[in-house]
N, CA, C and O atoms as a Tinker XYZ file with bonds, in Angstrom:
   268  protein
     1  N     30.725000   -6.871000  -14.098000    73     2
     2  CA    30.731000   -6.732000  -12.653000    64     1     3
     3  C     30.460000   -5.265000  -12.266000    63     2     4     5
     4  O     29.650000   -4.987000  -11.382000    81     3
     5  N     31.158000   -4.327000  -12.951000    73     3     6
     6  CA    30.967000   -2.910000  -12.664000    64     5     7
     7  C     29.522000   -2.499000  -12.898000    63     6     8     9
     8  O     28.956000   -1.736000  -12.115000    81     7
     9  N     28.925000   -3.002000  -13.971000    73     7    10
    10  CA    27.533000   -2.654000  -14.321000    64     9    11
    11  C     26.564000   -3.174000  -13.250000    63    10    12    13
    12  O     25.608000   -2.488000  -12.889000    81    11
    13  N     26.809000   -4.363000  -12.756000    73    11    14
    14  CA    25.950000   -4.920000  -11.708000    64    13    15
    15  C     26.035000   -4.077000  -10.436000    63    14    16    17
    16  O     25.025000   -3.856000   -9.768000    81    15
    17  N     27.217000   -3.614000  -10.106000    73    15    18
    18  CA    27.374000   -2.751000   -8.934000    64    17    19
    19  C     26.615000   -1.441000   -9.122000    63    18    20    21
    20  O     25.975000   -0.954000   -8.190000    81    19
    21  N     26.683000   -0.868000  -10.325000    73    19    22
    22  CA    25.959000    0.374000  -10.615000    64    21    23
    23  C     24.447000    0.149000  -10.519000    63    22    24    25
    24  O     23.727000    0.979000   -9.963000    81    23
    25  N     23.981000   -0.946000  -11.047000    73    23    26
    26  CA    22.553000   -1.274000  -10.967000    64    25    27
    27  C     22.114000   -1.464000   -9.521000    63    26    28    29
    28  O     21.037000   -1.018000   -9.124000    81    27
    29  N     22.952000   -2.126000   -8.743000    73    27    30
    30  CA    22.643000   -2.353000   -7.330000    64    29    31
    31  C     22.565000   -1.022000   -6.586000    63    30    32    33
    32  O     21.649000   -0.805000   -5.793000    81    31
    33  N     23.518000   -0.138000   -6.839000    73    31    34
    34  CA    23.501000    1.186000   -6.189000    64    33    35
    35  C     22.251000    1.971000   -6.594000    63    34    36    37
    36  O     21.610000    2.605000   -5.757000    81    35
    37  N     21.917000    1.923000   -7.868000    73    35    38
    38  CA    20.736000    2.646000   -8.344000    64    37    39
    39  C     19.469000    2.111000   -7.670000    63    38    40    41
    40  O     18.595000    2.886000   -7.282000    81    39
    41  N     19.376000    0.807000   -7.534000    73    39    42
    42  CA    18.213000    0.212000   -6.870000    64    41    43
    43  C     18.169000    0.582000   -5.393000    63    42    44    45
    44  O     17.092000    0.829000   -4.850000    81    43
    45  N     19.320000    0.623000   -4.743000    73    43    46
    46  CA    19.360000    1.018000   -3.334000    64    45    47
    47  C     18.926000    2.472000   -3.164000    63    46    48    49
    48  O     18.177000    2.791000   -2.240000    81    47
    49  N     19.387000    3.347000   -4.042000    73    47    50
    50  CA    18.992000    4.754000   -3.972000    64    49    51
    51  C     17.488000    4.913000   -4.211000    63    50    52    53
    52  O     16.817000    5.682000   -3.522000    81    51
    53  N     16.974000    4.181000   -5.192000    73    51    54
    54  CA    15.549000    4.248000   -5.474000    64    53    55
    55  C     14.745000    3.722000   -4.281000    63    54    56    57
    56  O     13.705000    4.281000   -3.933000    81    55
    57  N     15.225000    2.664000   -3.669000    73    55    58
    58  CA    14.557000    2.101000   -2.504000    64    57    59
    59  C     14.537000    3.099000   -1.354000    63    58    60    61
    60  O     13.510000    3.260000   -0.694000    81    59
    61  N     15.659000    3.770000   -1.107000    73    59    62
    62  CA    15.725000    4.771000   -0.045000    64    61    63
    63  C     14.784000    5.940000   -0.338000    63    62    64    65
    64  O     14.115000    6.448000    0.562000    81    63
    65  N     14.739000    6.359000   -1.591000    73    63    66
    66  CA    13.850000    7.451000   -1.986000    64    65    67
    67  C     12.387000    7.058000   -1.763000    63    66    68    69
    68  O     11.614000    7.839000   -1.209000    81    67
    69  N     12.012000    5.872000   -2.185000    73    67    70
    70  CA    10.632000    5.410000   -2.003000    64    69    71
    71  C     10.291000    5.276000   -0.522000    63    70    72    73
    72  O      9.173000    5.591000   -0.114000    81    71
    73  N     11.233000    4.817000    0.279000    73    71    74
    74  CA    10.992000    4.695000    1.708000    64    73    75
    75  C     10.766000    6.076000    2.338000    63    74    76    77
    76  O      9.867000    6.239000    3.163000    81    75
    77  N     11.572000    7.060000    1.955000    73    75    78
    78  CA    11.389000    8.404000    2.518000    64    77    79
    79  C     10.051000    8.993000    2.086000    63    78    80    81
    80  O      9.419000    9.707000    2.865000    81    79
    81  N      9.607000    8.713000    0.871000    73    79    82
    82  CA     8.282000    9.160000    0.442000    64    81    83
    83  C      7.198000    8.463000    1.254000    63    82    84    85
    84  O      6.210000    9.090000    1.635000    81    83
    85  N      7.373000    7.184000    1.519000    73    83    86
    86  CA     6.403000    6.433000    2.314000    64    85    87
    87  C      6.299000    7.013000    3.721000    63    86    88    89
    88  O      5.200000    7.152000    4.256000    81    87
    89  N      7.436000    7.350000    4.319000    73    87    90
    90  CA     7.443000    7.945000    5.660000    64    89    91
    91  C      6.697000    9.276000    5.639000    63    90    92    93
    92  O      5.926000    9.571000    6.552000    81    91
    93  N      6.920000   10.068000    4.615000    73    91    94
    94  CA     6.249000   11.359000    4.500000    64    93    95
    95  C      4.731000   11.175000    4.359000    63    94    96    97
    96  O      3.962000   11.882000    5.010000    81    95
    97  N      4.308000   10.256000    3.535000    73    95    98
    98  CA     2.876000    9.988000    3.366000    64    97    99
    99  C      2.273000    9.474000    4.672000    63    98   100   101
   100  O      1.168000    9.872000    5.039000    81    99
   101  N      2.975000    8.611000    5.363000    73    99   102
   102  CA     2.480000    8.079000    6.632000    64   101   103
   103  C      2.327000    9.192000    7.663000    63   102   104   105
   104  O      1.380000    9.172000    8.449000    81   103
   105  N      3.237000   10.162000    7.674000    73   103   106
   106  CA     3.142000   11.262000    8.641000    64   105   107
   107  C      1.953000   12.166000    8.339000    63   106   108   109
   108  O      1.379000   12.752000    9.256000    81   107
   109  N      1.579000   12.287000    7.085000    73   107   110
   110  CA     0.402000   13.078000    6.716000    64   109   111
   111  C     -0.863000   12.264000    6.977000    63   110   112   113
   112  O     -1.881000   12.820000    7.390000    81   111
   113  N     -0.809000   10.988000    6.746000    73   111   114
   114  CA    -1.981000   10.130000    6.871000    64   113   115
   115  C     -2.417000    9.935000    8.319000    63   114   116   117
   116  O     -3.613000    9.805000    8.580000    81   115
   117  N     -1.500000    9.913000    9.250000    73   115   118
   118  CA    -1.849000    9.648000   10.651000    64   117   119
   119  C     -2.836000   10.675000   11.211000    63   118   120   121
   120  O     -3.857000   10.278000   11.773000    81   119
   121  N     -2.571000   11.984000   11.080000    73   119   122
   122  CA    -3.554000   12.945000   11.604000    64   121   123
   123  C     -4.884000   12.881000   10.856000    63   122   124   125
   124  O     -5.944000   13.047000   11.458000    81   123
   125  N     -4.829000   12.641000    9.549000    73   123   126
   126  CA    -6.061000   12.536000    8.773000    64   125   127
   127  C     -6.895000   11.354000    9.259000    63   126   128   129
   128  O     -8.113000   11.469000    9.394000    81   127
   129  N     -6.254000   10.232000    9.520000    73   127   130
   130  CA    -6.968000    9.053000   10.007000    64   129   131
   131  C     -7.612000    9.320000   11.369000    63   130   132   133
   132  O     -8.743000    8.902000   11.618000    81   131
   133  N     -6.895000   10.012000   12.238000    73   131   134
   134  CA    -7.442000   10.355000   13.547000    64   133   135
   135  C     -8.647000   11.275000   13.390000    63   134   136   137
   136  O     -9.663000   11.091000   14.059000    81   135
   137  N     -8.534000   12.266000   12.507000    73   135   138
   138  CA    -9.661000   13.177000   12.248000    64   137   139
   139  C    -10.855000   12.406000   11.705000    63   138   140   141
   140  O    -11.985000   12.628000   12.139000    81   139
   141  N    -10.617000   11.507000   10.766000    73   139   142
   142  CA   -11.697000   10.739000   10.163000    64   141   143
   143  C    -12.396000    9.867000   11.201000    63   142   144   145
   144  O    -13.625000    9.795000   11.219000    81   143
   145  N    -11.627000    9.204000   12.066000    73   143   146
   146  CA   -12.243000    8.394000   13.128000    64   145   147
   147  C    -13.096000    9.265000   14.043000    63   146   148   149
   148  O    -14.195000    8.871000   14.434000    81   147
   149  N    -12.595000   10.440000   14.382000    73   147   150
   150  CA   -13.336000   11.363000   15.245000    64   149   151
   151  C    -14.626000   11.809000   14.561000    63   150   152   153
   152  O    -15.685000   11.843000   15.187000    81   151
   153  N    -14.538000   12.145000   13.297000    73   151   154
   154  CA   -15.717000   12.583000   12.556000    64   153   155
   155  C    -16.750000   11.465000   12.456000    63   154   156   157
   156  O    -17.941000   11.702000   12.654000    81   155
   157  N    -16.305000   10.263000   12.152000    73   155   158
   158  CA   -17.238000    9.142000   12.025000    64   157   159
   159  C    -17.906000    8.827000   13.358000    63   158   160   161
   160  O    -19.075000    8.444000   13.393000    81   159
   161  N    -17.169000    8.985000   14.449000    73   159   162
   162  CA   -17.741000    8.791000   15.776000    64   161   163
   163  C    -18.808000    9.846000   16.042000    63   162   164   165
   164  O    -19.892000    9.528000   16.532000    81   163
   165  N    -18.505000   11.094000   15.723000    73   163   166
   166  CA   -19.466000   12.182000   15.903000    64   165   167
   167  C    -20.712000   11.934000   15.061000    63   166   168   169
   168  O    -21.834000   12.118000   15.533000    81   167
   169  N    -20.512000   11.520000   13.829000    73   167   170
   170  CA   -21.635000   11.256000   12.933000    64   169   171
   171  C    -22.515000   10.136000   13.491000    63   170   172   173
   172  O    -23.741000   10.237000   13.436000    81   171
   173  N    -21.924000    9.090000   14.016000    73   171   174
   174  CA   -22.694000    7.991000   14.604000    64   173   175
   175  C    -23.486000    8.479000   15.815000    63   174   176   177
   176  O    -24.630000    8.072000   16.017000    81   175
   177  N    -22.877000    9.352000   16.621000    73   175   178
   178  CA   -23.588000    9.903000   17.781000    64   177   179
   179  C    -24.779000   10.741000   17.335000    63   178   180   181
   180  O    -25.845000   10.667000   17.946000    81   179
   181  N    -24.618000   11.533000   16.285000    73   179   182
   182  CA   -25.722000   12.348000   15.765000    64   181   183
   183  C    -26.854000   11.464000   15.245000    63   182   184   185
   184  O    -28.029000   11.769000   15.451000    81   183
   185  N    -26.503000   10.378000   14.578000    73   183   186
   186  CA   -27.525000    9.451000   14.082000    64   185   187
   187  C    -28.264000    8.785000   15.241000    63   186   188   189
   188  O    -29.473000    8.569000   15.165000    81   187
   189  N    -27.545000    8.463000   16.308000    73   187   190
   190  CA   -28.193000    7.877000   17.484000    64   189   191
   191  C    -29.136000    8.879000   18.135000    63   190   192   193
   192  O    -30.228000    8.514000   18.568000    81   191
   193  N    -28.722000   10.135000   18.204000    73   191   194
   194  CA   -29.590000   11.162000   18.774000    64   193   195
   195  C    -30.831000   11.367000   17.906000    63   194   196   197
   196  O    -31.936000   11.514000   18.427000    81   195
   197  N    -30.653000   11.377000   16.599000    73   195   198
   198  CA   -31.799000   11.524000   15.713000    64   197   199
   199  C    -32.771000   10.370000   15.901000    63   198   200   201
   200  O    -33.984000   10.575000   15.941000    81   199
   201  N    -32.245000    9.168000   16.016000    73   199   202
   202  CA   -33.108000    8.003000   16.220000    64   201   203
   203  C    -33.807000    8.085000   17.575000    63   202   204   205
   204  O    -34.977000    7.718000   17.692000    81   203
   205  N    -33.099000    8.563000   18.598000    73   203   206
   206  CA   -33.665000    8.636000   19.940000    64   205   207
   207  C    -34.755000    9.698000   20.033000    63   206   208   209
   208  O    -35.767000    9.493000   20.703000    81   207
   209  N    -34.553000   10.826000   19.366000    73   207   210
   210  CA   -35.513000   11.916000   19.467000    64   209   211
   211  C    -36.548000   11.905000   18.341000    63   210   212   213
   212  O    -37.563000   12.598000   18.415000    81   211
   213  N    -36.285000   11.125000   17.313000    73   211   214
   214  CA   -37.246000   11.014000   16.212000    64   213   215
   215  C    -37.535000   12.354000   15.567000    63   214   216   217
   216  O    -36.619000   13.102000   15.224000    81   215
   217  N    -38.797000   12.649000   15.405000    73   215   218
   218  CA   -39.193000   13.872000   14.712000    64   217   219
   219  C    -39.251000   15.073000   15.644000    63   218   220   221
   220  O    -39.602000   16.167000   15.202000    81   219
   221  N    -38.921000   14.904000   16.911000    73   219   222
   222  CA   -38.974000   16.020000   17.854000    64   221   223
   223  C    -37.869000   17.033000   17.618000    63   222   224   225
   224  O    -38.018000   18.208000   17.954000    81   223
   225  N    -36.747000   16.581000   17.035000    73   223   226
   226  CA   -35.633000   17.491000   16.787000    64   225   227
   227  C    -35.124000   17.265000   15.379000    63   226   228   229
   228  O    -35.186000   16.159000   14.843000    81   227
   229  N    -34.622000   18.330000   14.798000    73   227   230
   230  CA   -34.054000   18.235000   13.456000    64   229   231
   231  C    -32.622000   18.740000   13.503000    63   230   232   233
   232  O    -32.389000   19.906000   13.819000    81   231
   233  N    -31.659000   17.877000   13.192000    73   231   234
   234  CA   -30.253000   18.245000   13.210000    64   233   235
   235  C    -29.819000   18.666000   11.809000    63   234   236   237
   236  O    -30.216000   18.066000   10.810000    81   235
   237  N    -29.010000   19.692000   11.761000    73   235   238
   238  CA   -28.397000   20.083000   10.478000    64   237   239
   239  C    -29.304000   20.866000    9.562000    63   238   240   241
   240  O    -29.013000   20.969000    8.370000    81   239
   241  N    -30.398000   21.427000   10.064000    73   239   242
   242  CA   -31.283000   22.178000    9.183000    64   241   243
   243  C    -30.868000   23.628000    9.047000    63   242   244   245
   244  O    -31.327000   24.327000    8.144000    81   243
   245  N    -30.003000   24.083000    9.937000    73   243   246
   246  CA   -29.558000   25.461000    9.871000    64   245   247
   247  C    -30.497000   26.401000   10.605000    63   246   248   249
   248  O    -30.227000   27.601000   10.663000    81   247
   249  N    -31.573000   25.911000   11.157000    73   247   250
   250  CA   -32.518000   26.742000   11.893000    64   249   251
   251  C    -31.914000   27.122000   13.235000    63   250   252   253
   252  O    -31.237000   26.306000   13.860000    81   251
   253  N    -32.147000   28.345000   13.684000    73   251   254
   254  CA   -31.620000   28.761000   14.975000    64   253   255
   255  C    -32.249000   27.947000   16.100000    63   254   256   257
   256  O    -33.376000   27.466000   15.988000    81   255
   257  N    -31.493000   27.807000   17.187000    73   255   258
   258  CA   -31.975000   27.053000   18.340000    64   257   259
   259  C    -33.233000   27.713000   18.890000    63   258   260   261
   260  O    -33.254000   28.923000   19.115000    81   259
   261  N    -34.277000   26.925000   19.105000    73   259   262
   262  CA   -35.515000   27.424000   19.665000    64   261   263
   263  C    -36.450000   28.010000   18.633000    63   262   264   265
   264  O    -37.515000   28.520000   18.981000    81   263
   265  N    -36.067000   27.948000   17.358000    73   263   266
   266  CA   -36.933000   28.511000   16.321000    64   265   267
   267  C    -38.128000   27.644000   16.061000    63   266   268
   268  O    -38.959000   27.975000   15.215000    81   267
């Protein structure tokens, strides 16, 4: 009986530890996910602009504006 209680306590402590790690990972993941969604939206907009302007404009070449 004593051993089962010790095992139960150990499992509860491990569960609490894993939950706190999960909360920490979730708090780091939320801003990253928001950044990723923003970046993917920006990338889609750039692709739409490239398609709309075709060969008239080149994005991401590093050339100065008006060169």
